[in-house]
Every structure is written in structure tokens, then in C-alpha cells.
C-alpha positions in Angstrom: 21.9 10.9 13.8 24.7 11.7 11.4 26.2 8.3 12.2 22.9 6.7 11.1 22.9 8.5 7.8 26.5 7.5 7.0 26.5 3.9 8.1 27.4 1.4 5.5 24.6 -0.6 3.8 26.6 -3.9 3.8 24.5 -5.2 6.7 23.5 -8.8 7.6 24.2 -11.4 10.2 26.4 -13.5 7.9 28.8 -13.0 5.1 26.3 -14.6 2.7 23.7 -12.0 3.6 26.1 -9.1 3.4 27.2 -10.2 -0.1 23.6 -10.8 -1.3 22.6 -7.4 0.0 25.6 -5.8 -1.8 24.4 -7.3 -5.0 20.8 -6.1 -4.4 21.7 -2.6 -3.5 24.9 -1.8 -5.4 25.0 -4.1 -8.4 21.4 -4.1 -9.6 19.9 -1.2 -11.5 16.1 -0.8 -11.8 15.1 -1.8 -15.3 12.2 -3.0 -17.4 11.7 -6.7 -18.0 9.8 -7.4 -21.2 9.7 -11.1 -20.7 6.3 -11.3 -19.0 4.7 -9.0 -21.6 6.0 -11.0 -24.5 4.9 -14.4 -23.0 1.5 -12.9 -22.2 1.1 -11.7 -25.7 2.1 -15.0 -27.2 -0.5 -16.8 -24.9 -3.3 -14.4 -25.8 -2.6 -14.7 -29.5 -2.8 -18.5 -29.2 -6.0 -18.7 -27.1 -7.9 -15.5 -27.1 -11.4 -16.0 -28.5 -11.1 -19.8 -28.3 -11.7 -20.2 -24.6 -13.6 -18.4 -21.9 -11.9 -15.4 -20.2 -11.1 -17.3 -16.9 -9.6 -20.2 -18.8 -7.6 -17.7 -21.0 -6.2 -16.1 -17.9 -5.3 -19.5 -16.5 -3.7 -20.6 -19.7 -1.7 -17.4 -20.0 -0.4 -17.6 -16.5 0.6 -21.3 -17.0 2.3 -20.4 -20.3 4.3 -17.6 -18.5 5.4 -20.0 -15.6 6.4 -22.7 -18.1 8.6 -20.4 -20.1 9.8 -17.5 -17.9 13.4 -17.2 -16.8 13.9 -18.6 -13.3 16.8 -16.6 -11.9 19.2 -18.1 -9.3 21.7 -16.0 -7.5 24.7 -17.8 -6.2 24.4 -18.3 -2.4 20.8 -17.3 -2.1 18.7 -19.6 0.1 15.4 -18.3 -1.2 14.4 -18.5 -4.9 12.2 -16.4 -7.1 12.1 -13.0 -8.8 9.2 -11.2 -10.5 11.3 -10.3 -13.5 14.1 -12.2 -15.3 16.6 -10.9 -12.7 16.7 -8.9 -9.5 15.4 -5.3 -9.9 14.0 -6.2 -13.3 10.3 -5.0 -13.2 7.8 -6.8 -15.5 5.2 -4.7 -17.3 1.5 -5.5 -17.5 0.2 -4.4 -20.9 -3.2 -5.8 -20.3 -3.6 -3.1 -17.6 -1.6 -0.2 -19.0 0.1 -0.5 -22.4 3.0 2.0 -22.2 3.7 4.3 -25.0 7.3 4.8 -26.3 7.1 8.2 -24.6 6.3 6.4 -21.4 9.4 4.3 -21.8 11.5 7.4 -22.5 10.2 9.0 -19.4 10.9 5.9 -17.2 14.4 5.7 -18.6 15.3 9.4 -18.2 13.5 10.6 -15.0 15.8 11.4 -12.1 13.6 9.7 -9.4 12.1 6.2 -9.5 13.6 5.5 -12.9 13.6 2.2 -14.9 16.3 1.7 -17.5 14.9 0.7 -20.9 17.1 -0.8 -23.6 16.8 -0.3 -27.3 15.7 -3.9 -27.6 12.9 -3.2 -25.0 11.7 -0.3 -27.0 11.7 -2.3 -30.2 9.6 -5.1 -28.6 7.2 -2.6 -27.2 6.8 -0.9 -30.5 6.6 -3.9 -32.7 4.9 -6.6 -30.5 3.2 -5.1 -27.4 1.6 -1.9 -28.6 0.0 -3.3 -31.8 -1.7 -6.0 -29.8 -2.5 -4.3 -26.5 -3.1 -0.7 -27.1 -6.8 -1.1 -27.7 -7.2 -4.0 -25.3 -5.6 -2.5 -22.2 -7.8 -1.7 -19.3 -6.5 1.9 -19.2 -7.5 2.4 -22.8 -11.0 0.9 -22.2 -11.5 3.1 -19.2 -10.5 6.3 -20.9 -13.1 5.5 -23.6 -15.8 4.4 -21.2 -15.7 7.0 -18.5 -17.8 10.1 -19.1 -16.6 13.7 -19.6 -17.5 14.8 -16.1 -15.3 12.1 -14.6 -12.3 13.2 -16.7 -12.8 16.8 -15.9 -12.6 16.1 -12.1 -9.8 13.7 -12.6 -7.7 16.1 -14.6 -8.3 18.8 -12.0 -6.9 16.6 -9.2 -10.2 16.1 -7.3 -9.4 12.3 -7.2 -7.2 9.6 -8.6 -7.9 6.2 -9.9 -5.6 3.3 -8.9 -7.0 0.7 -11.3 -5.9 2.4 -14.5 -2.4 1.0 -14.1 -2.7 -1.6 -11.3 -5.1 -4.3 -10.6 -7.5 -4.6 -7.6 -5.9 -5.2 -4.2 -5.3 -5.2 -1.3 -4.9 -8.9 -0.4 -3.0 -10.6 2.3 -2.0 -14.2 2.8 -3.5 -16.3 5.6 -2.3 -19.7 6.8 -3.8 -21.9 4.2 -0.6 -22.2 2.1 1.2 -23.7 5.1 -1.4 -26.5 5.5 -1.9 -27.3 1.8 0.1 -27.4 -1.4 -1.1 -26.7 -4.9 -1.8 -30.4 -5.5 -4.2 -30.2 -2.6 -5.8 -27.0 -3.9 -6.1 -28.6 -7.4 -7.9 -31.6 -5.8 -10.3 -29.2 -4.0 -11.1 -27.5 -7.2 -11.7 -30.8 -9.1 -14.1 -31.9 -6.4 -16.1 -28.7 -6.9 -16.1 -29.2 -10.7 -17.3 -32.8 -10.2 -20.1 -31.7 -7.9 -21.5 -29.0 -10.2 -25.3 -29.4 -10.7 -26.2 -28.3 -14.2 -29.9 -29.2 -13.7 -30.5 -26.9 -10.8 -27.7 -24.4 -10.7 -28.0 -21.9 -13.5 -24.5 -20.6 -12.8 -22.9 -24.0 -13.1 -21.3 -23.4 -16.5 -19.8 -20.1 -15.4 -18.6 -21.7 -12.2 -16.9 -24.5 -14.2 -15.0 -22.0 -16.3 -13.8 -20.1 -13.3 -12.7 -23.4 -11.6 -11.0 -24.6 -14.7 -9.0 -21.4 -14.7 -8.1 -21.9 -11.1 -7.0 -25.5 -11.8 -4.7 -24.3 -14.5 -2.9 -21.8 -12.2 -2.4 -24.6 -9.6 -0.7 -26.6 -12.4 1.4 -23.6 -13.2 2.6 -23.1 -9.7 3.6 -26.8 -9.5 5.5 -26.4 -12.7 7.2 -23.3 -11.3 8.6 -25.3 -8.4 9.6 -28.3 -10.5 11.4 -26.2 -13.0 13.4 -24.6 -10.2 14.2 -28.0 -8.7 15.5 -29.3 -12.0 17.4 -26.1 -12.7 19.2 -26.4 -9.4 20.1 -30.0 -10.1 21.4 -29.1 -13.6 23.5 -26.3 -12.2 24.9 -28.6 -9.5 26.1 -31.1 -12.1 28.7 -28.6 -13.4 29.3 -26.6 -10.2 32.9 -26.7 -9.0 32.3 -24.9 -5.7 31.5 -27.8 -3.3 29.6 -25.6 -0.9 27.4 -24.0 -3.5 26.9 -27.4 -5.2 25.6 -28.8 -1.9 23.3 -25.8 -1.4 21.9 -26.2 -4.9 21.0 -29.8 -4.2 19.4 -28.7 -0.9 17.4 -26.0 -2.8 16.2 -28.7 -5.3 14.9 -30.7 -2.4 13.0 -27.7 -1.0 11.5 -27.2 -4.5 10.6 -30.9 -4.7 8.2 -30.2 -1.8 6.9 -26.7 -2.3 4.7 -25.3 -3.8 3.3 -28.7 -4.9 2.9 -29.9 -1.3 2.5 -28.3 2.1 5.8 -27.2 3.7 7.2 -29.4 6.5 10.1 -27.2 7.7 10.8 -23.6 8.5 12.9 -23.2 5.3 10.1 -24.8 3.1 7.5 -22.5 4.7 9.5 -19.4 3.8 10.0 -20.7 0.3 6.3 -21.6 0.0 5.2 -18.0 0.9 7.8 -16.5 -1.5 6.7 -18.7 -4.4 3.1 -17.7 -3.9 4.1 -14.1 -3.5 5.9 -14.2 -6.9 3.0 -16.1 -8.5 0.3 -13.6 -7.4 2.3 -10.6 -8.3 3.3 -12.0 -11.7 -0.4 -12.9 -12.4 -1.6 -9.4 -11.9 0.1 -6.1 -10.8 -2.2 -5.7 -7.8 -2.2 -2.6 -5.7 0.0 -4.3 -3.1 2.6 -7.1 -3.2 0.6 -9.9 -1.5 1.6 -9.3 2.0 2.4 -12.3 4.3 0.0 -11.3 7.0 0.9 -12.6 10.5 4.2 -14.0 9.4 5.5 -14.7 12.9 2.4 -16.8 13.7 2.6 -18.6 10.4 6.2 -19.5 10.9 6.1 -20.2 14.6 5.1 -23.9 14.5 7.8 -24.7 11.9 10.4 -22.8 13.9 9.6 -24.6 17.1 9.4 -28.0 15.5 12.7 -27.6 13.6 14.5 -26.2 16.7 13.2 -29.1 18.9 14.2 -31.8 16.3 17.6 -30.3 15.7 17.1 -29.3 12.0 17.5 -25.6 12.6 19.3 -23.1 14.9 18.2 -19.6 15.7 21.1 -18.2 13.7 20.1 -20.2 10.7 16.5 -19.1 11.0 17.6 -15.5 11.1 19.8 -15.9 8.0 16.8 -17.4 6.1 14.6 -14.4 7.1 17.3 -11.9 6.2 17.5 -13.7 2.8 13.8 -13.3 2.4 14.2 -9.5 3.2 16.6 -9.3 0.3 14.2 -11.0 -2.0 11.6 -8.4 -1.1 14.1 -5.7 -1.7 14.8 -7.1 -5.2 11.2 -6.4 -6.4 10.5 -2.8 -7.2 6.9 -1.8 -7.7 6.2 -2.1 -11.5 6.7 1.1 -13.3 4.1 3.8 -13.1 3.5 6.9 -15.2 1.4 10.1 -15.1 -0.9 10.6 -12.1 -0.3 7.1 -10.8 3.3 7.9 -10.4 2.4 11.1 -8.5 0.1 9.2 -6.1 2.7 6.6 -5.4 6.2 7.8 -6.4 8.3 5.0 -5.0 10.0 1.7 -5.7 8.2 0.3 -2.6 5.6 -2.3 -3.5 3.7 -2.0 -0.2 4.2 -5.5 1.1 3.5 -5.1 4.8 4.1 -7.8 7.3 2.3 -8.0 10.7 4.2 -9.0 13.8 2.9 -9.6 17.4 -0.8 -9.6 16.6 -3.5 -11.3 18.6 -4.0 -15.1 18.2 -7.3 -16.6 17.1 -8.1 -17.3 20.8 -7.6 -13.6 21.7 -4.3 -14.1 23.5 -1.1 -12.2 22.6 0.7 -13.6 19.5 4.2 -12.4 20.5 6.6 -15.3 20.3 10.3 -15.9 19.8 9.8 -15.5 16.0 8.3 -12.1 16.7 11.5 -11.0 18.4 13.5 -12.6 15.6 11.7 -10.6 13.0 12.3 -7.4 14.9 16.0 -8.2 15.0 16.0 -8.9 11.2 14.1 -5.7 10.6 16.6 -3.8 12.6 19.7 -5.4 11.1 18.6 -5.2 7.5 17.1 -1.7 7.5 15.6 -2.2 4.0 12.6 -0.4 2.6 10.9 -3.7 1.8 9.1 -5.4 3.3 7.3 -2.6 5.2 7.1 -3.9 8.7 4.6 -3.2 11.5 3.9 -4.5 14.9 0.4 -4.9 16.3 0.1 -3.8 19.9 -2.8 -4.9 22.1 -3.5 -4.6 25.8 -2.1 -8.1 26.1 1.2 -7.3 24.3 4.2 -7.7 26.6 5.7 -4.3 27.5 9.1 -5.7 26.5 7.8 -6.3 22.9 6.5 -2.7 22.6 9.7 -1.3 23.9 11.9 -3.4 21.6 9.8 -2.3 18.6 10.3 1.3 19.7 14.0 0.9 20.1 14.1 -0.1 16.4 11.8 2.8 15.5 13.9 5.3 17.4 16.8 4.6 15.1 15.2 6.9 12.6 14.4 5.0 9.5 10.6 4.8 9.9 10.0 1.2 10.8 8.2 -0.5 12.4 4.8 1.3 12.3 2.5 0.5 15.2 -1.1 -0.7 15.0 -3.8 -1.1 17.6 -5.0 -4.8 17.7 -8.2 -3.9 19.5 -9.0 -1.1 17.1 -8.5 -3.4 14.1 -10.9 -5.9 15.6 -13.5 -3.1 16.2 -13.1 -1.8 12.7 -13.5 -5.3 11.2 -16.6 -5.9 13.4 -18.1 -2.6 12.3 -17.5 -3.6 8.7 -19.4 -6.9 9.2 -16.6 -9.4 9.7 -17.2 -12.3 12.1 -15.4 -12.3 15.4 -13.6 -15.5 14.5 -12.4 -14.3 11.1 -11.3 -11.0 12.6 -9.3 -12.6 15.3 -7.8 -15.3 13.1 -6.5 -12.9 10.5 -7.3 -9.3 11.2 -4.3 -7.5 9.7 -3.0 -4.3 8.0 -1.8 -4.3 4.5 0.0 -1.9 2.2 0.1 1.2 4.3 -2.7 1.2 7.0 -5.6 -0.7 5.4 -7.4 -3.2 7.6 -8.8 -6.5 6.3 -9.3 -10.2 6.9 -6.3 -12.1 5.5 -7.0 -14.8 3.0 -10.7 -14.1 3.0 -11.2 -10.5 1.8 -10.8 -8.5 -1.4 -10.3 -5.0 -0.1 -9.8 -2.7 -3.0 -8.4 0.8 -3.0 -10.1 2.8 -5.7 -8.2 6.1 -5.4 -7.6 9.2 -3.4 -10.1 12.0 -2.8 -8.9 15.5 -2.4 -11.3 16.8 0.3 -9.9 20.4 0.6 -10.0 20.9 -3.1 -13.7 20.0 -3.1 -14.1 23.0 -0.7 -12.0 25.1 -3.0 -14.2 24.1 -5.9 -17.3 25.1 -3.9 -15.7 28.4 -3.0 -15.1 29.2 -6.7 -18.5 28.0 -7.8 -17.2 24.9 -9.5 -14.5 26.6 -11.4 -11.0 25.1 -11.3 -8.0 27.4 -11.5 -5.6 24.5 -12.2 -7.2 23.4 -15.5 -9.0 26.7 -16.2 -12.3 24.8 -16.6 -15.7 24.5 -15.0 -15.4 21.0 -13.5 -17.8 21.1 -10.5 -21.2 22.4 -9.9 -22.1 26.0 -9.0 -23.3 25.8 -5.4 -23.8 29.5 -5.0 -21.7 32.6 -4.2 -20.0 32.2 -0.8 -19.8 36.0 -0.6 -23.6 36.2 -0.3 -23.9 33.5 2.4 -24.8 34.9 5.8 -24.3 31.8 8.0 -21.6 29.2 8.4 -24.3 26.5 8.0 -25.3 27.9 4.6 -21.6 27.7 3.5 -21.1 24.2 4.8 -24.3 23.0 3.0 -22.8 24.3 -0.2 -19.6 22.4 0.5 -21.7 19.3 1.2 -23.5 19.6 -2.1 -20.2 19.9 -4.0 -18.7 17.0 -2.2 -21.7 14.8 -2.9 -21.4 15.7 -6.6 -17.7 14.8 -6.8 -18.2 11.5 -4.9 -21.2 10.6 -7.1 -19.0 11.0 -10.2 -16.1 9.1 -8.6 -18.3 6.2 -7.4 -20.0 5.9 -10.7 -16.6 5.7 -12.3 -15.5 3.1 -9.7 -18.5 1.0 -10.6 -17.8 1.1 -14.3 -14.2 0.1 -13.7 -15.1 -2.7 -11.3 -17.5 -4.1 -13.9 -14.7 -4.1 -16.5 -12.4 -6.0 -14.2 -15.2 -8.5 -13.5 -15.5 -9.1 -17.3 -12.0 -8.9 -18.6 -9.5 -9.5 -15.8 -10.2 -12.5 -13.6 -7.3 -13.5 -11.3 -7.5 -17.3 -10.8 -4.4 -17.7 -8.7 -5.5 -14.9 -6.3 -8.9 -16.6 -6.2 -7.3 -19.9 -5.2 -5.6 -18.2 -2.3 -8.8 -16.3 -1.2 -11.7 -18.0 0.7 -14.4 -18.7 -0.6 -13.7 -18.4 -4.3 -13.2 -22.1 -4.9 -16.3 -23.2 -2.9 -18.6 -20.7 -4.7 -16.9 -21.0 -8.1 -16.4 -17.3 -8.4 -13.4 -15.1 -9.2 -11.8 -12.8 -6.6 -12.6 -9.8 -8.9 -16.2 -10.9 -9.2 -17.0 -11.0 -5.5 -15.9 -14.6 -4.8 -14.0 -13.8 -1.6 -15.9 -14.2 1.6 -15.7 -10.4 2.2 -15.5 -7.6 -0.3 -14.8 -4.0 0.5 -14.0 -0.9 -1.6 -12.1 2.0 -0.1 -12.0 5.7 -1.0 -8.9 7.2 0.6 -9.6 10.7 1.9 -6.7 13.1 1.9 -6.3 16.5 3.6 -8.6 16.1 6.5 -6.5 18.5 8.6 -6.5 21.1 5.9 -10.3 21.0 5.4 -10.8 21.1 9.2 -8.6 24.1 9.7 -10.1 25.8 6.6 -13.6 25.4 8.0 -12.3 26.7 11.4 -10.8 29.7 9.7 -14.1 30.5 7.9 -16.3 29.9 10.9 -14.1 31.7 13.4 -13.0 34.7 11.4 -15.9 35.3 8.9 -19.0 34.2 10.9 -18.2 34.2 14.6 -15.6 37.0 15.2 -16.3 38.8 11.9 -12.7 39.9 11.7 -12.9 39.8 7.9 -15.6 39.4 5.2 -16.0 36.4 3.0 -15.0 38.5 0.0 -11.8 39.5 1.8 -11.0 35.8 2.6 -11.7 34.6 -0.9 -9.6 37.4 -2.4 -6.7 36.6 0.0 -6.8 33.0 -1.0 -7.0 33.8 -4.7 -3.9 36.0 -4.4 -2.0 33.4 -2.2 -2.2 35.9 0.7 0.2 38.3 -1.1 -0.5 41.7 0.3 -2.9 40.3 2.9 -0.5 39.9 5.8 -3.2 40.8 8.4 -5.5 38.1 7.1 -2.8 35.5 6.9 -1.7 36.2 10.4 -5.3 35.8 11.7 -5.9 32.5 9.9 -2.5 31.1 10.5 -1.7 32.2 14.0 -5.0 33.3 15.7 -7.4 30.6 14.6 -8.1 27.3 16.4 -6.5 24.4 14.6 -6.8 20.7 14.7 -4.0 18.9 16.5 -4.1 20.9 19.7 -6.9 19.2 21.7 -9.0 22.3 21.0 -12.7 21.4 20.7 -13.5 24.3 18.5 -11.4 22.8 15.7 -11.8 19.2 16.7 -15.6 19.4 16.6 -15.3 20.5 13.0 -13.1 17.4 12.4 -15.9 15.2 13.7 -18.4 17.0 11.4 -16.1 16.5 8.4 -15.8 12.8 9.3 -19.5 12.4 9.7 -20.1 14.1 6.4 -17.7 11.8 4.6 -19.3 8.8 6.2 -22.7 10.0 5.2 -21.8 10.6 1.6 -19.4 7.7 1.0 -19.9 4.9 3.4 -22.0 1.9 2.5 -22.3 2.7 -1.2 -22.8 -0.6 -3.1 -20.6 -1.8 -5.9 -21.3 -4.3 -8.8 -19.5 -7.2 -7.1 -21.4 -6.8 -3.9 -18.9 -4.9 -1.8 -19.6 -1.8 0.3 -17.6 1.5 0.1 -15.6 2.5 3.1 -13.9 5.7 4.2 -10.1 5.6 4.8 -7.5 8.2 5.6 -4.4 7.5 3.7 -2.3 9.5 1.3 0.8 7.5 0.1 2.5 10.4 -1.8 -0.7 11.8 -3.2 -0.9 14.6 -0.6 2.0 16.3 -2.5 0.3 16.0 -5.9 -3.1 17.2 -4.4 -1.4 20.3 -2.9 0.3 21.1 -6.2 -3.0 21.4 -8.1 -4.6 23.7 -5.5 -4.9 27.4 -4.8 -4.2 28.7 -1.3 -6.5 27.4 1.4 -8.4 29.5 4.0 -6.3 28.1 6.8 -3.1 29.8 5.5 -1.8 26.9 3.4 -0.1 28.5 0.4 -0.7 27.7 -3.2 1.0 24.5 -4.4 2.1 23.4 -0.9 1.5 19.7 0.0 -1.5 18.7 2.1 -0.8 16.9 5.4 -0.5 13.2 5.3 -3.3 10.9 6.7 -4.9 12.4 9.8 -1.7 14.2 10.8 -2.1 17.9 11.6 -1.2 20.6 9.1 2.5 21.4 9.2 3.2 23.8 12.1 -0.4 23.8 13.3 0.1 21.3 16.2 1.8 23.5 18.8 0.8 21.8 22.1 2.8 18.6 21.9 2.2 15.0 20.9 -0.4 14.3 23.7 -2.6 17.1 22.3 -2.2 15.6 18.8 -3.3 12.1 19.8 -6.3 13.5 21.8 -7.4 15.5 18.7 -6.9 12.6 16.4 -8.9 10.2 18.6 -11.9 12.4 18.3 -12.3 11.1 14.8 -14.2 7.8 15.1 -11.5 5.6 13.6 -13.4 2.4 14.2 -15.7 3.3 11.3 -12.8 3.6 8.9 -10.6 1.2 7.0 -7.6 2.8 8.6 -6.3 6.2 9.6 -2.6 7.1 9.3 -0.9 9.3 11.9 2.7 10.5 11.6 4.7 12.0 14.4 8.2 13.5 14.2 10.8 13.7 17.0 14.4 14.8 17.2 16.7 12.1 18.4 17.5 13.9 21.6 13.8 13.9 22.6 13.6 10.1 22.6 17.1 9.4 23.8 17.8 7.0 26.6 15.5 4.7 28.5 13.2 7.6 29.4 12.7 8.3 25.7 11.5 4.7 25.2 9.2 5.0 28.2 7.7 8.3 26.9 7.2 6.8 23.4 5.6 3.7 24.8 3.3 5.8 27.0 2.2 7.8 24.0 1.4 4.7 22.0 -0.5 3.1 24.8 -2.4 6.3 25.5 -3.4 6.7 21.8 -4.4 3.1 21.5 -6.5 3.4 24.7 -8.3 6.2 22.8 -9.0 3.8 19.9 -6.3 5.2 17.7 -5.7 2.9 14.7 -2.1 3.6 13.8 0.9 5.7 14.7 4.5 5.9 13.3 7.5 8.0 13.9 10.2 9.9 12.1 13.1 10.4 14.4 15.5 12.8 12.7 16.9 16.3 13.0 15.6 18.9 10.6 19.2 20.0 10.1 20.1 16.5 8.9 17.3 16.6 6.4 18.4 20.0 5.1 22.0 18.7 4.7 20.8 15.6 3.0 18.8 17.7 0.5 21.8 19.9 -0.2 24.4 17.0 -0.2 22.5 13.9 -1.3 25.6 11.8 -2.0 26.7 12.1 1.6 23.3 10.8 2.8 22.7 7.9 0.4 21.4 5.7 3.2 19.1 8.1 4.9 15.6 6.6 5.2 12.6 8.5 6.4 8.9 7.6 7.0 6.9 9.2 4.2 3.3 8.0 4.9 2.4 4.4 5.4 5.8 3.4 4.1 9.5 4.4 4.3 11.8 5.5 1.5 15.3 6.8 0.9 15.2 10.5 1.3 17.1 10.9 -1.9 14.4 9.0 -3.8 11.8 11.6 -2.9 10.9 14.6 -5.1 11.9 17.9 -3.6 8.3 18.9 -2.8 7.9 15.7 -0.7 11.3 16.3 1.0 10.2 19.8 1.9 6.9 18.5 3.3 8.8 16.0 5.6 11.2 18.7 6.7 8.3 21.0 7.5 6.5 18.6 9.8 6.3 19.7 13.4 9.1 18.4 15.6 7.4 17.2 18.8 8.8 16.9 22.3 7.5 15.6 25.6 8.1 18.9 27.4 
């Protein structure tokens, strides 16, 4: 394992890729790019109030693409950056207008920093803040949302994604490989020409939406043409004959895409990347426009090019490795405050799916699937996040090759259950054909229909803190305020059912406030923030003349991500077992022990921590409570309608929010100390899972994951446990067993605890150490200490 942590980062199959990687990792510093914000402001000043909002957004995007810097790195075979240069992150003042203090914080913080120049500060102060402060979505939300929403938010009962990032998640399907933007523009024009102003009372609104979409198609065509011309201009003065030749070849690629459908493997890769850059420049969505089933999208181009002699396998691999570097060049746009705490990473959550089922239900594993695994293994970059979908029809060879990569200890690929994904999509109302064609996972573990669905993450919900709130009669010790409702004195409750009913009442109140806020925020995005380019790329926005943010996509889903399911389960078990069943302590004693962080209450701590049934051990006493918690969440959350016609869905995903949520909590009845992070996803509480990985998956499978939008399960092994061919066989057996039990997702950290402790103490010696955090991987050194400690504390499993 020590060899892994110390291996050089200059990896790649060719000298070109090694050099580009060196530039990306060693020569580029994360920094703010003000260019987009300035161009957006100029566009709004020119057109705001003169045209409809959809047209304004289309004109603004076109203005940006006409005037932005199109960066070209010498030797790169794939073109396009979000900012004016690699690792230069644009800001989105229409969402969050950063203060000068925000800029100071970004520049000076030790982790996930962004350098801000004096010129950047001057532009922000003199140009951006005067125009955007009162217009920004975050400002509007803070004014609109009621006091009870802010009280719960400040206390850490939930978070809100859409204060600093736009609605996501969204994944690409195959349409961009069959059509170019000239074709999309023609489709839009046909819809405009066919509008019926006599009988369709929405015709005018549809026209404005479609006009905005047409403008972004023109913008994307301009984007490609500008790059083509720039390559030719550079070639005229280039003295390096090889680079001169490559510049002219790049120009020829940009002559085709994105205006027209790609015809070759290289054009297909560039087409996706142009669209990726376009969508993420248009709006800072809560993902980075994932490519979906990339192997299946690229497979026909690969096979045709190989057959006709235009491409070799080695050249295809180099192109994919170049794409990986382009992903790595794009840090997630800067976040501040609670949004940083819930997602403290440079990773922008672009998650590509490999090996999924084909539309006809057969295995989608191909030569390109194995090629992507090789690239993933060779590059070992944080972005893109990579996963493999495993079905009953997946070749055992593919699963084992994926696990050989995973076993190397850097957290990729994650593994997803194709059959479970189809069941989840079916339960959520998607057609069998759509689910098979493009059922994928995005970001971390979220499931959706690629190219046809707006599945929006609305924020995390701190389930065990709701219980804490109920236990203290709505009073929050973190803020020192009454933020919840008084559901009665736990010390006077004589039955477990009475206590649980009080928790249910508190949970319903918190969810009611959260969902009401979601609906207000969603309505604001419908009114102020259309996304015409994302609408072009999402069925059926063009055909119905409606924006993605207004419900134009074929499917619309809103998620509330529930955090701390293991903590609430074990806390309920501790209460039920010790206070009501065994009567080893009184409720008053339990509450006092929690309020004093178990100091001076060693006997109580020992009972709740060591002598109480816990989730993760295949113990029905605890696991039945897990099922009750899940049923309660489904009852209170699932199916709630939203303004754009979507339904609310339960999901179990934390990103880094489990650390923040733990920091704002008192000690929990299960023995979790004050301020300690919650467990991630549906993973057991640290140290609670004592009966091995098989018991963990059996416990986790008792939660009905087919009724969720995804459930994240982390497992940690030491390298020796999974060594050799028997280690791969054991891991494969664990995955197959869990998926046979309808488990949605599983991923592995393969690392020694001692290595993590050494890396924490001597970070410079372990610069390249990557670990699996939640639904993504990150450099161990980039994580705040509390998150490092949480990963170190996770149970190290074995197959004994």
C-alpha cells in the first residue's frame, strides 16, 4: 500500500498524456475566472427588460460563447475549458453573488482553495456586486424563505443545494451522437413554425422558450467554429511541424462538431466534451453533465473506425486519457458557507457509467468497456468519477477486472446493480423502454433516465438531529434557539411507541418546512433561471416548448437526501432496548448522559455502545427498526408534489454532509459522541458492524432500496484481506450476493489504517493518496481533519 501512496503522478500511455497530466496536476493552480461573470453582466445590461427571460438567457449564453477565451493547450487532442484556462473556475453571480469576504475566504483557506487576484477583487467589487447582489438567486431566497425555514437551516437540520448551484442532476443520452446543433436548431424551428396561436393558449410562452433554445444552438455552433478558426490561425505561425499538423486536424474536427453529428470516434469524444462545457458554462448545475453510458455511445464509432483503418486501439486509449485530463482540469465552481460543508471538494460529480445493460436487455460490456477500465486504472484521476454497472448478464471477467482496479485502493470504480436500477426507475414511473435505454447513475449514486429526466437534488436531511430535536422538545443546543416544535417530554413517555410517535411528529414538521422551501425555490428557478441549452439536450423540452427547469423534461423528480440512517436506527435501538425493554436505565438517565456527552456515565455508554443490538450485523432487532425508519421517511417524504410537476423521492446519500451534520449535534443515544461525523449513506455506524461484510450487506438489503433514488454503501478492507486471486473471488462474491438481495450500490476503500494515520501526520509524503469519501473519491490531503478521522474510523472488514 505504501508503494501506491508514493507512486508518481506522471501517468499515461503516451508521452503526450504524461506531459498534459503534468501540466494539469503540477503547473495549474485552482483560481477564480471572472470572464464568464463579466460577459454575463454585459449581456444582462444590454438585454434585461427588453426581451423575455428565456430569450435573455439564450442571448446571454450566445454572448458568452462569442466572446469567451477558447484555451488551447499544446499537444491536447480534446479542446474546451470551463474557464479561461485549465483549473480556472468561473463564477455564477446570477446564483450566488460572492462578497469580498467570500473571495478572501476562497483565497486563504487551506483546503479546496481558489486563488483570487487583486484584479478579480476589483471586478467583483466594481462590476459584479453592484449589478448582481439583489438579483442573485441566493439573495432572493434569503428574503423569500420564512423564519422557520432559516431557523432549521441554521441549526443543521437540512441544507439547500440550490442557493449556490442550479438544478441537476442531468446525464447525456445518445442524441448528440446522432444530431448536431444545426439539426437541433431545425427541430426547434419546426416547432416554432407549427405553433397554433388560435387554439394553444401557451403558444406565446412556448415560442419564447423555443427562441431561447434556438439561440443556444447558434451559440454552440459558434463555439466550434471559433475553435476551428483559432486552430488554423495558430497553425499559420506554428514552427513545430507535428503540432502544426495536429492543429489543422483539430480544426477539421471542429468543422464538424458540434454543428453536425460526429462521424468518427475522435469527433464523438469532442462532441460530448463541447456539450459538457456548454451545459456547465450555461448554469452551475449540481453535477457536471455526466456522459451516461459512454462505452455504448462510443462503441459504434470505435468499431467503424477500427474496421476502416482510421483508428488503432492505442490511439483510442490516448484520446480517452486526454478526455480524462480535460475532466480533471475542471474543478467544481467555488462554494462558500454551508454549501462548502456539504460538498467540500474540487470534484464536480461527473459520473460515467460502464458495462450497463443495452436497450434490448442484454449485457452492454464491449471492448470499449474494457478500454475505459484500462484508462481509469492508468490515469487514477479524481475526475471523472467512474462506475461499472453489474447485472446478472455481466461477464464475470468484467466484474473481476473492475474489482482489480478497485482493489488498488483509490476508490474507483464504484459498482451499481443494473437490475436494481431498472426496478427503481420502474417504481418511480419510468417506462421499461426508457429505463433500459438510459437507466444510469449520476453524481454519486442518484438514479435517473439519461437525456429525458430532470432529477433535482434539493439538499440533505439530518435524520438523527430531528430525533435530537424531539428529545429536547424542539430546542437546539447548537444555535441556542427553539427551532422545532415541542412534541412532549420524553421522560414522561411510558412506551416506545409514544416516543416514536413524538419523533414522527417532529420529522413531519421539519420535512413540511423543508418541502415548502423547496417549492418556493423551484418556483423561483422556473421564473428567473431557464436553461435553454440543457433543455435542448433533454427530451421532451423542444416538443412541448417548455424549459427543463419548468418541467419540460419527460420525467421530473426531486430528491431529499437522508443522512444518518444508521445513527437514527441505532439510537432507536438503544432507547427501545435499554429504556423500554430491558429497563437498564431510565429515560431521564439516558437524556442526561447524552446532554453530558456520556462524561461520568461510563456504565450507560458501555450498555448503549457495546451491549445494544446495532444495524450492520444482520440482527433483526436493529434491522427491523431500520425498516421502520425507512417506511417513516417514505410515508412523510415520498410522493410530495412540486410546482413543476415532479414527485419527491427519498435518497440515502451524504457527499461530505455527514461530517457537518455530526458537528452540529449533541451526543446520540447510540453512543456517538458530540460533534462526531454521522456515517455515510446506509453504511453502519463506525465500529458497530462487528460480524463481517456479509452481515453488513444482509442488514443493508433489508431496507427496500427499490423505492429510493439511490442508497450508498461503503466498505473498507485492508489490502491483505483482498490480496491475490482469492481476494478478487471474495469481493466478486460479495458484490453478486448484495446485488442478488437488490442492493443498489457498493464501493470499497482498500487501505491500511496505519497508512491513513501516517498520511495525516506526514501529508507531503502521501500527496497521491486517494480514498473513497462517499459517492466520490478525493485526495486524502484535500479532506478536512474531521472527514479524515471519519474515514480512518470506518470498520476494516475481512472475510474471516
